[in-house]
N, CA, C and O atoms as a GROMACS GRO file, in nm:
protein
  428
    1MET      N    1   0.081  -0.117   0.010
    1MET     CA    2   0.013   0.000  -0.007
    1MET      C    3   0.091   0.119   0.004
    1MET      O    4   0.177   0.132   0.091
    2SER      N    5   0.063   0.208  -0.083
    2SER     CA    6   0.175   0.330  -0.130
    2SER      C    7   0.124   0.449  -0.008
    2SER      O    8   0.211   0.517   0.047
    3GLY      N    9  -0.004   0.465   0.024
    3GLY     CA   10  -0.035   0.555   0.128
    3GLY      C   11  -0.081   0.681   0.035
    3GLY      O   12  -0.130   0.777   0.096
    4ASP      N   13  -0.072   0.689  -0.091
    4ASP     CA   14  -0.127   0.802  -0.176
    4ASP      C   15  -0.266   0.811  -0.182
    4ASP      O   16  -0.342   0.715  -0.194
    5PHE      N   17  -0.305   0.949  -0.171
    5PHE     CA   18  -0.462   0.968  -0.186
    5PHE      C   19  -0.470   1.108  -0.239
    5PHE      O   20  -0.372   1.182  -0.249
    6TYR      N   21  -0.597   1.140  -0.273
    6TYR     CA   22  -0.605   1.272  -0.354
    6TYR      C   23  -0.757   1.304  -0.275
    6TYR      O   24  -0.847   1.229  -0.238
    7LEU      N   25  -0.738   1.455  -0.270
    7LEU     CA   26  -0.846   1.530  -0.188
    7LEU      C   27  -0.903   1.589  -0.284
    7LEU      O   28  -0.837   1.640  -0.374
    8GLN      N   29  -1.061   1.592  -0.281
    8GLN     CA   30  -1.131   1.675  -0.374
    8GLN      C   31  -1.144   1.787  -0.315
    8GLN      O   32  -1.194   1.782  -0.202
    9PRO      N   33  -1.107   1.915  -0.366
    9PRO     CA   34  -1.125   2.030  -0.303
    9PRO      C   35  -1.267   2.061  -0.244
    9PRO      O   36  -1.283   2.108  -0.132
   10GLN      N   37  -1.386   2.024  -0.344
   10GLN     CA   38  -1.490   2.039  -0.314
   10GLN      C   39  -1.533   1.971  -0.164
   10GLN      O   40  -1.569   2.038  -0.067
   11GLU      N   41  -1.522   1.836  -0.166
   11GLU     CA   42  -1.531   1.778  -0.048
   11GLU      C   43  -1.460   1.833   0.085
   11GLU      O   44  -1.508   1.810   0.196
   12LEU      N   45  -1.365   1.892   0.070
   12LEU     CA   46  -1.286   1.941   0.173
   12LEU      C   47  -1.346   2.069   0.216
   12LEU      O   48  -1.358   2.097   0.335
   13ALA      N   49  -1.381   2.145   0.124
   13ALA     CA   50  -1.462   2.280   0.154
   13ALA      C   51  -1.588   2.233   0.225
   13ALA      O   52  -1.626   2.298   0.322
   14GLU      N   53  -1.654   2.132   0.186
   14GLU     CA   54  -1.787   2.108   0.263
   14GLU      C   55  -1.757   2.054   0.382
   14GLU      O   56  -1.839   2.077   0.471
   15LEU      N   57  -1.649   1.977   0.414
   15LEU     CA   58  -1.621   1.947   0.545
   15LEU      C   59  -1.568   2.062   0.652
   15LEU      O   60  -1.575   2.059   0.775
   16GLY      N   61  -1.518   2.158   0.570
   16GLY     CA   62  -1.495   2.286   0.661
   16GLY      C   63  -1.609   2.339   0.683
   16GLY      O   64  -1.634   2.370   0.800
   17ASN      N   65  -1.702   2.364   0.588
   17ASN     CA   66  -1.843   2.407   0.625
   17ASN      C   67  -1.923   2.361   0.714
   17ASN      O   68  -1.999   2.433   0.779
   18ALA      N   69  -1.911   2.218   0.727
   18ALA     CA   70  -1.964   2.130   0.838
   18ALA      C   71  -1.915   2.163   0.969
   18ALA      O   72  -1.990   2.171   1.066
   19PHE      N   73  -1.792   2.181   0.974
   19PHE     CA   74  -1.718   2.257   1.107
   19PHE      C   75  -1.766   2.362   1.148
   19PHE      O   76  -1.797   2.378   1.267
   20GLY      N   77  -1.780   2.459   1.050
   20GLY     CA   78  -1.815   2.593   1.070
   20GLY      C   79  -1.958   2.598   1.123
   20GLY      O   80  -1.995   2.681   1.205
   21THR      N   81  -2.034   2.504   1.072
   21THR     CA   82  -2.177   2.497   1.111
   21THR      C   83  -2.201   2.449   1.258
   21THR      O   84  -2.276   2.504   1.338
   22ARG      N   85  -2.130   2.345   1.278
   22ARG     CA   86  -2.106   2.295   1.418
   22ARG      C   87  -2.082   2.384   1.519
   22ARG      O   88  -2.152   2.390   1.621
   23ALA      N   89  -1.963   2.472   1.490
   23ALA     CA   90  -1.890   2.565   1.559
   23ALA      C   91  -2.011   2.677   1.594
   23ALA      O   92  -2.018   2.723   1.708
   24TYR      N   93  -2.098   2.715   1.499
   24TYR     CA   94  -2.182   2.805   1.508
   24TYR      C   95  -2.294   2.771   1.602
   24TYR      O   96  -2.339   2.842   1.692
   25ASP      N   97  -2.334   2.644   1.565
   25ASP     CA   98  -2.436   2.587   1.660
   25ASP      C   99  -2.409   2.574   1.816
   25ASP      O  100  -2.489   2.603   1.904
   26LEU      N  101  -2.280   2.525   1.832
   26LEU     CA  102  -2.242   2.514   1.969
   26LEU      C  103  -2.234   2.652   2.023
   26LEU      O  104  -2.294   2.669   2.129
   27ALA      N  105  -2.172   2.758   1.971
   27ALA     CA  106  -2.167   2.886   2.025
   27ALA      C  107  -2.294   2.940   2.041
   27ALA      O  108  -2.304   3.026   2.129
   28SER      N  109  -2.407   2.907   1.973
   28SER     CA  110  -2.539   2.934   2.010
   28SER      C  111  -2.587   2.875   2.129
   28SER      O  112  -2.651   2.934   2.217
   29ALA      N  113  -2.552   2.751   2.128
   29ALA     CA  114  -2.596   2.670   2.265
   29ALA      C  115  -2.524   2.732   2.373
   29ALA      O  116  -2.587   2.749   2.477
   30VAL      N  117  -2.412   2.765   2.368
   30VAL     CA  118  -2.330   2.826   2.483
   30VAL      C  119  -2.407   2.937   2.534
   30VAL      O  120  -2.440   2.954   2.651
   31LYS      N  121  -2.432   3.012   2.431
   31LYS     CA  122  -2.498   3.159   2.478
   31LYS      C  123  -2.636   3.117   2.538
   31LYS      O  124  -2.669   3.188   2.633
   32ASN      N  125  -2.724   3.019   2.506
   32ASN     CA  126  -2.845   2.999   2.552
   32ASN      C  127  -2.813   2.932   2.681
   32ASN      O  128  -2.895   2.940   2.772
   33PHE      N  129  -2.701   2.867   2.698
   33PHE     CA  130  -2.678   2.791   2.848
   33PHE      C  131  -2.641   2.896   2.927
   33PHE      O  132  -2.682   2.897   3.044
   34GLN      N  133  -2.568   2.989   2.883
   34GLN     CA  134  -2.507   3.118   2.974
   34GLN      C  135  -2.618   3.178   3.026
   34GLN      O  136  -2.626   3.208   3.145
   35GLY      N  137  -2.727   3.205   2.924
   35GLY     CA  138  -2.845   3.287   2.969
   35GLY      C  139  -2.938   3.199   3.080
   35GLY      O  140  -3.007   3.262   3.159
   36GLY      N  141  -2.936   3.080   3.083
   36GLY     CA  142  -3.012   2.999   3.171
   36GLY      C  143  -2.940   2.964   3.284
   36GLY      O  144  -3.011   2.917   3.373
   37THR      N  145  -2.810   2.972   3.312
   37THR     CA  146  -2.727   2.934   3.405
   37THR      C  147  -2.673   3.059   3.482
   37THR      O  148  -2.580   3.037   3.560
   38GLY      N  149  -2.711   3.166   3.471
   38GLY     CA  150  -2.637   3.287   3.533
   38GLY      C  151  -2.655   3.279   3.685
   38GLY      O  152  -2.735   3.201   3.737
   39ASP      N  153  -2.580   3.357   3.751
   39ASP     CA  154  -2.591   3.371   3.894
   39ASP      C  155  -2.732   3.375   3.945
   39ASP      O  156  -2.762   3.297   4.036
   40GLU      N  157  -2.824   3.459   3.896
   40GLU     CA  158  -2.947   3.487   3.953
   40GLU      C  159  -3.016   3.368   3.929
   40GLU      O  160  -3.076   3.331   4.030
   41GLN      N  161  -3.030   3.290   3.830
   41GLN     CA  162  -3.104   3.180   3.777
   41GLN      C  163  -3.041   3.064   3.863
   41GLN      O  164  -3.122   2.982   3.905
   42ILE      N  165  -2.935   3.050   3.890
   42ILE     CA  166  -2.895   2.929   3.977
   42ILE      C  167  -2.925   2.959   4.125
   42ILE      O  168  -2.938   2.864   4.203
   43HIS      N  169  -2.938   3.094   4.171
   43HIS     CA  170  -2.980   3.135   4.302
   43HIS      C  171  -3.129   3.109   4.322
   43HIS      O  172  -3.173   3.066   4.428
   44ASP      N  173  -3.210   3.139   4.209
   44ASP     CA  174  -3.355   3.118   4.213
   44ASP      C  175  -3.368   2.973   4.247
   44ASP      O  176  -3.444   2.937   4.336
   45GLY      N  177  -3.298   2.893   4.182
   45GLY     CA  178  -3.329   2.727   4.179
   45GLY      C  179  -3.298   2.687   4.321
   45GLY      O  180  -3.382   2.620   4.381
   46PHE      N  181  -3.184   2.722   4.381
   46PHE     CA  182  -3.151   2.663   4.504
   46PHE      C  183  -3.218   2.774   4.621
   46PHE      O  184  -3.237   2.740   4.737
   47GLY      N  185  -3.238   2.863   4.587
   47GLY     CA  186  -3.308   2.953   4.711
   47GLY      C  187  -3.196   3.033   4.778
   47GLY      O  188  -3.078   3.023   4.745
   48PHE      N  189  -3.239   3.106   4.863
   48PHE     CA  190  -3.123   3.177   4.950
   48PHE      C  191  -3.091   3.136   5.089
   48PHE      O  192  -3.036   3.210   5.171
   49LEU      N  193  -3.132   3.000   5.116
   49LEU     CA  194  -3.098   2.942   5.232
   49LEU      C  195  -2.949   2.954   5.282
   49LEU      O  196  -2.865   2.922   5.198
   50THR      N  197  -2.908   2.993   5.396
   50THR     CA  198  -2.774   2.991   5.426
   50THR      C  199  -2.697   2.864   5.377
   50THR      O  200  -2.593   2.874   5.313
   51GLU      N  201  -2.757   2.737   5.412
   51GLU     CA  202  -2.690   2.610   5.397
   51GLU      C  203  -2.659   2.602   5.221
   51GLU      O  204  -2.562   2.544   5.171
   52SER      N  205  -2.746   2.663   5.159
   52SER     CA  206  -2.735   2.641   5.005
   52SER      C  207  -2.633   2.740   4.925
   52SER      O  208  -2.598   2.726   4.808
   53GLU      N  209  -2.595   2.840   5.012
   53GLU     CA  210  -2.498   2.945   4.950
   53GLU      C  211  -2.373   2.853   4.893
   53GLU      O  212  -2.331   2.874   4.780
   54GLU      N  213  -2.316   2.748   4.977
   54GLU     CA  214  -2.203   2.706   4.924
   54GLU      C  215  -2.213   2.623   4.810
   54GLU      O  216  -2.118   2.619   4.730
   55VAL      N  217  -2.334   2.547   4.789
   55VAL     CA  218  -2.375   2.460   4.676
   55VAL      C  219  -2.399   2.552   4.569
   55VAL      O  220  -2.360   2.525   4.456
   56THR      N  221  -2.471   2.678   4.599
   56THR     CA  222  -2.505   2.755   4.486
   56THR      C  223  -2.385   2.812   4.418
   56THR      O  224  -2.379   2.810   4.295
   57ALA      N  225  -2.283   2.866   4.494
   57ALA     CA  226  -2.146   2.900   4.456
   57ALA      C  227  -2.080   2.804   4.358
   57ALA      O  228  -2.051   2.836   4.243
   58ALA      N  229  -2.058   2.680   4.410
   58ALA     CA  230  -2.013   2.566   4.326
   58ALA      C  231  -2.071   2.554   4.189
   58ALA      O  232  -2.006   2.534   4.086
   59TYR      N  233  -2.207   2.570   4.199
   59TYR     CA  234  -2.284   2.546   4.066
   59TYR      C  235  -2.252   2.674   3.982
   59TYR      O  236  -2.217   2.654   3.866
   60VAL      N  237  -2.260   2.792   4.023
   60VAL     CA  238  -2.234   2.894   3.942
   60VAL      C  239  -2.088   2.895   3.885
   60VAL      O  240  -2.070   2.936   3.771
   61GLU      N  241  -1.988   2.852   3.958
   61GLU     CA  242  -1.858   2.831   3.916
   61GLU      C  243  -1.852   2.731   3.808
   61GLU      O  244  -1.794   2.757   3.703
   62LEU      N  245  -1.916   2.605   3.832
   62LEU     CA  246  -1.925   2.496   3.726
   62LEU      C  247  -1.985   2.557   3.610
   62LEU      O  248  -1.917   2.551   3.508
   63ALA      N  249  -2.094   2.615   3.603
   63ALA     CA  250  -2.170   2.656   3.485
   63ALA      C  251  -2.067   2.755   3.407
   63ALA      O  252  -2.040   2.739   3.288
   64ALA      N  253  -2.018   2.851   3.479
   64ALA     CA  254  -1.913   2.940   3.418
   64ALA      C  255  -1.801   2.876   3.359
   64ALA      O  256  -1.760   2.915   3.249
   65GLU      N  257  -1.740   2.771   3.427
   65GLU     CA  258  -1.619   2.693   3.342
   65GLU      C  259  -1.674   2.625   3.223
   65GLU      O  260  -1.614   2.615   3.116
   66MET      N  261  -1.798   2.577   3.249
   66MET     CA  262  -1.844   2.476   3.141
   66MET      C  263  -1.890   2.583   3.006
   66MET      O  264  -1.890   2.540   2.891
   67ALA      N  265  -1.922   2.698   3.033
   67ALA     CA  266  -1.946   2.791   2.926
   67ALA      C  267  -1.817   2.840   2.838
   67ALA      O  268  -1.813   2.859   2.716
   68VAL      N  269  -1.712   2.856   2.936
   68VAL     CA  270  -1.576   2.903   2.893
   68VAL      C  271  -1.519   2.784   2.821
   68VAL      O  272  -1.460   2.814   2.717
   69SER      N  273  -1.521   2.653   2.853
   69SER     CA  274  -1.469   2.553   2.792
   69SER      C  275  -1.551   2.518   2.637
   69SER      O  276  -1.496   2.508   2.528
   70LEU      N  277  -1.684   2.506   2.663
   70LEU     CA  278  -1.761   2.506   2.534
   70LEU      C  279  -1.743   2.603   2.446
   70LEU      O  280  -1.747   2.576   2.327
   71GLY      N  281  -1.721   2.732   2.489
   71GLY     CA  282  -1.702   2.845   2.402
   71GLY      C  283  -1.557   2.845   2.319
   71GLY      O  284  -1.546   2.893   2.206
   72GLU      N  285  -1.448   2.782   2.397
   72GLU     CA  286  -1.320   2.758   2.347
   72GLU      C  287  -1.335   2.653   2.224
   72GLU      O  288  -1.285   2.671   2.113
   73LEU      N  289  -1.421   2.530   2.266
   73LEU     CA  290  -1.438   2.415   2.178
   73LEU      C  291  -1.503   2.475   2.052
   73LEU      O  292  -1.459   2.440   1.942
   74ALA      N  293  -1.608   2.566   2.060
   74ALA     CA  294  -1.677   2.621   1.944
   74ALA      C  295  -1.562   2.702   1.871
   74ALA      O  296  -1.547   2.671   1.753
   75ARG      N  297  -1.486   2.792   1.917
   75ARG     CA  298  -1.378   2.878   1.864
   75ARG      C  299  -1.284   2.783   1.772
   75ARG      O  300  -1.253   2.808   1.656
   76HIS      N  301  -1.246   2.671   1.846
   76HIS     CA  302  -1.148   2.566   1.776
   76HIS      C  303  -1.222   2.507   1.657
   76HIS      O  304  -1.163   2.496   1.550
   77LEU      N  305  -1.336   2.472   1.668
   77LEU     CA  306  -1.421   2.404   1.563
   77LEU      C  307  -1.409   2.512   1.447
   77LEU      O  308  -1.382   2.479   1.332
   78ASP      N  309  -1.428   2.627   1.480
   78ASP     CA  310  -1.439   2.730   1.356
   78ASP      C  311  -1.298   2.743   1.306
   78ASP      O  312  -1.285   2.767   1.186
   79GLU      N  313  -1.202   2.733   1.373
   79GLU     CA  314  -1.058   2.753   1.328
   79GLU      C  315  -1.045   2.634   1.241
   79GLU      O  316  -1.006   2.658   1.126
   80VAL      N  317  -1.068   2.519   1.270
   80VAL     CA  318  -1.055   2.386   1.182
   80VAL      C  319  -1.130   2.404   1.070
   80VAL      O  320  -1.083   2.385   0.958
   81GLY      N  321  -1.255   2.442   1.090
   81GLY     CA  322  -1.342   2.473   0.944
   81GLY      C  323  -1.250   2.576   0.850
   81GLY      O  324  -1.204   2.544   0.741
   82GLN      N  325  -1.233   2.691   0.907
   82GLN     CA  326  -1.142   2.779   0.829
   82GLN      C  327  -1.025   2.732   0.761
   82GLN      O  328  -0.988   2.778   0.654
   83ALA      N  329  -0.960   2.629   0.829
   83ALA     CA  330  -0.823   2.583   0.797
   83ALA      C  331  -0.863   2.478   0.678
   83ALA      O  332  -0.795   2.480   0.575
   84LEU      N  333  -0.961   2.397   0.688
   84LEU     CA  334  -1.010   2.310   0.597
   84LEU      C  335  -1.050   2.388   0.468
   84LEU      O  336  -1.005   2.354   0.358
   85ARG      N  337  -1.129   2.486   0.482
   85ARG     CA  338  -1.178   2.575   0.354
   85ARG      C  339  -1.062   2.631   0.279
   85ARG      O  340  -1.050   2.628   0.157
   86GLY      N  341  -0.963   2.690   0.378
   86GLY     CA  342  -0.834   2.736   0.320
   86GLY      C  343  -0.769   2.636   0.236
   86GLY      O  344  -0.739   2.660   0.119
   87ASN      N  345  -0.745   2.518   0.296
   87ASN     CA  346  -0.675   2.417   0.220
   87ASN      C  347  -0.737   2.378   0.105
   87ASN      O  348  -0.668   2.341   0.010
   88ALA      N  349  -0.876   2.382   0.098
   88ALA     CA  350  -0.934   2.341  -0.020
   88ALA      C  351  -0.918   2.440  -0.120
   88ALA      O  352  -0.904   2.396  -0.234
   89LYS      N  353  -0.917   2.567  -0.104
   89LYS     CA  354  -0.880   2.673  -0.202
   89LYS      C  355  -0.733   2.646  -0.247
   89LYS      O  356  -0.705   2.662  -0.366
   90ASN      N  357  -0.652   2.612  -0.169
   90ASN     CA  358  -0.513   2.601  -0.199
   90ASN      C  359  -0.492   2.486  -0.279
   90ASN      O  360  -0.407   2.489  -0.368
   91SER      N  361  -0.578   2.359  -0.251
   91SER     CA  362  -0.566   2.244  -0.346
   91SER      C  363  -0.620   2.280  -0.464
   91SER      O  364  -0.556   2.255  -0.566
   92GLU      N  365  -0.751   2.348  -0.472
   92GLU     CA  366  -0.805   2.373  -0.628
   92GLU      C  367  -0.699   2.475  -0.687
   92GLU      O  368  -0.682   2.460  -0.808
   93ALA      N  369  -0.641   2.552  -0.640
   93ALA     CA  370  -0.553   2.655  -0.708
   93ALA      C  371  -0.437   2.554  -0.767
   93ALA      O  372  -0.406   2.547  -0.886
   94ALA      N  373  -0.386   2.484  -0.671
   94ALA     CA  374  -0.268   2.410  -0.724
   94ALA      C  375  -0.305   2.309  -0.836
   94ALA      O  376  -0.239   2.289  -0.937
   95ASP      N  377  -0.422   2.248  -0.801
   95ASP     CA  378  -0.487   2.158  -0.926
   95ASP      C  379  -0.483   2.228  -1.064
   95ASP      O  380  -0.443   2.180  -1.170
   96ASP      N  381  -0.539   2.373  -1.039
   96ASP     CA  382  -0.561   2.434  -1.180
   96ASP      C  383  -0.413   2.471  -1.232
   96ASP      O  384  -0.379   2.467  -1.350
   97ALA      N  385  -0.339   2.505  -1.134
   97ALA     CA  386  -0.187   2.542  -1.200
   97ALA      C  387  -0.130   2.422  -1.266
   97ALA      O  388  -0.060   2.435  -1.366
   98LEU      N  389  -0.158   2.297  -1.211
   98LEU     CA  390  -0.096   2.174  -1.264
   98LEU      C  391  -0.179   2.138  -1.397
   98LEU      O  392  -0.119   2.076  -1.485
   99ALA      N  393  -0.297   2.169  -1.416
   99ALA     CA  394  -0.370   2.146  -1.533
   99ALA      C  395  -0.322   2.243  -1.637
   99ALA      O  396  -0.317   2.204  -1.753
  100ASP      N  397  -0.280   2.384  -1.602
  100ASP     CA  398  -0.237   2.479  -1.700
  100ASP      C  399  -0.079   2.428  -1.763
  100ASP      O  400  -0.041   2.447  -1.878
  101LEU      N  401  -0.008   2.366  -1.663
  101LEU     CA  402   0.113   2.301  -1.708
  101LEU      C  403   0.101   2.203  -1.808
  101LEU      O  404   0.168   2.215  -1.910
  102PHE      N  405   0.014   2.094  -1.791
  102PHE     CA  406  -0.038   1.998  -1.876
  102PHE      C  407  -0.089   2.057  -2.000
  102PHE      O  408  -0.078   1.991  -2.104
  103LYS      N  409  -0.144   2.170  -2.004
  103LYS     CA  410  -0.196   2.233  -2.127
  103LYS      C  411  -0.075   2.322  -2.210
  103LYS      O  412  -0.095   2.380  -2.317
  104GLY      N  413   0.050   2.318  -2.140
  104GLY     CA  414   0.152   2.403  -2.192
  104GLY      C  415   0.130   2.542  -2.182
  104GLY      O  416   0.144   2.626  -2.271
  105GLY      N  417   0.086   2.560  -2.034
  105GLY     CA  418   0.083   2.687  -1.987
  105GLY      C  419  -0.032   2.784  -2.041
  105GLY      O  420  -0.033   2.900  -2.002
  106LYS      N  421  -0.117   2.743  -2.121
  106LYS     CA  422  -0.217   2.817  -2.182
  106LYS      C  423  -0.344   2.816  -2.100
  106LYS      O  424  -0.386   2.706  -2.064
  107GLY      N  425  -0.412   2.927  -2.067
  107GLY     CA  426  -0.519   2.930  -1.983
  107GLY      C  427  -0.621   3.044  -1.989
  107GLY      O  428  -0.717   3.045  -1.913
   0.00000   0.00000   0.00000
């Protein structure tokens, strides 16, 4: 097995778009999550009893950390999508340049 393969720029671009879509969806979900798990919402859920303050603070911190982590994941997915789309453009340009060479430089 030689390990050679050929990438179809169109398919690579579609994969990049899929990553971009998932990144957007995740970022939207994180925004909704943050809206429903803010300090006030969590306090409303646990109440303002003295005993619940420690638990409430832990949930507020956990929700904030989750939002940050998921936000970073969304940004990373978007970066992967951009890289794939950029690679697709580069591959298509290289294919076009190679085709021009086979045509004798006529384009």
